[in-house]
N, C-alpha and C positions, 0 to 999 in steps of 0.2 A: 504494500500500500504506500503510495507516494507521500512524501512530506511536502506541504504546500507553503510557499512564502509569498506574501503580498508586499510589494514595495510601493509606498505612497509617495509619489514624486510631487514636490511642492509647486512646480510650474505647470501651466495648462498646455504647454507646447508639445506637439508630437515630435518635433525634432529633438527636444531635450529628452524625451522619453527614449527615443532611439539611441541617442548618445549614451544615456545611462545603460541601455541594453548592451551596447558595445563594451562598456566597462565591466558589466557582469560576465559577458561572454569571455572577455580577456582573462578575468580572474578565474573562471571555471576552466578555461583552456590551460592556464598555467598549473592548475591542479590536476591536469591530465584527464579531465572529464570529456565525454563525447556529448555534444550539444545539438539539439534540434530546436530551431526557432520556428514557431507557428505564426506566420504573419496573417493579418486580416485579409489581405488581397495581394494581387500581383504588384501593384504600385509600391506598397509598403515593403514587400520582399525585395524588390529591386533597389529601393531607397536604402534599406539596411545593407544590402550587398555592397553598394557603392560606399556607404559610410564606413563599413569595416575595413576598407582599403585606405581610407583617408582621415579617419577621426584622430589618429595620432601618427606623427611621422616615424617614430621609433618603434612602432608595433607591427608585428606580422601575425595575422590570425588566419590560418589555412581554412578556407571555407568555400562553399559554392552553393548555388541554387540547387534544390533537389532535382535530380535527374540530369544535371549538367556536370561537366567536369570529368576528372580522371577517376579511374578505379584503381585501387580501392578509394572510396570517397574520403575526403578529409574529415577531421573530427567535428567540424562545425558545418551543419547543413541548414539551409533556409528554405522553407516551403510554405505553401498556402493551399488550402483545399485539396490536400493529399495526405494519405496515411504513410508515415515513414516506414520503410520496410526493414531498415537496418537498425540494430539495437543502439540506442542512445541512453545515457543515464540522466540527463537534465533536459527538461522541456521548458523553454521560455515561451510563454503564451502571449502573443501580441494581438490576439483575436478578441472579439467582444463576447465570445462564447467559449465554453469548455469543450475542447476537442474530445471526441469519443475515445481516442487512443491514449489519453492522458495516463491511464492506469498502468501502462507499460513502462513508465519512467519512475526512477527512484525519487526525483524531486521535480516539482513544478514551480516555476517562478512567474508570478503575475505582476505586471508593471502597470500601475494606475496613475494617470496624470490628474492634475488638479482642475478638472472641469466637470460640470454637472453630468454630462452624458457618460463619460468614462467612469465616474464614480458610481452611477446607477447600474451600469452593466457589471462593474466590479463587485458591487454588493450582491448581485444575482449569482455571480460565480462563487463568491464567498459562502453564500447560503447553500449552494449546491455542494461544495466541498464539506461544509459542516454537516449537512444531512448525510453525507457518505461516511462520516466519522473520521475524517482525515485530521492529522495533526497540522494545525495552521499557525504560522507565525507572521505577524504584521510588523513591517519595518517602516516607521514614519520618518522619512528623510527630511532633514532641515535644509541641506544644500546639495548641489550636484556633485560635491567632492566626496560624498560618502559612497562606499560600496560594501 
């Protein structure tokens, strides 16, 4: 049963949320985790793909969009509207819904920006995980420097 972490981001900006996602991805990668990022849609997946190459000059995070790139696949995969077929241990959910395949992961990270719509859909996901009796931890971030 996965452990669920909610990160409450103080800014309402989607770009800030994706930059924070990059920082979480980098931290998990350095700890040798295999990560799947579930984007809301193709545009978000491509935006995150580009951001992972550019968000820091001194960082290299081997990643690709699901179904693209070399085999074996790098440890970081970005997808949307697809069930990942390879085993990953961390799911970063950037979607507004809980993906059906979430149960296959050891940890699920939910990133909630500070706007009414994101908070409303985040509450629904929180209620879902709680009803499934998952261990949930909430991290209320004060600044973007926290990870």
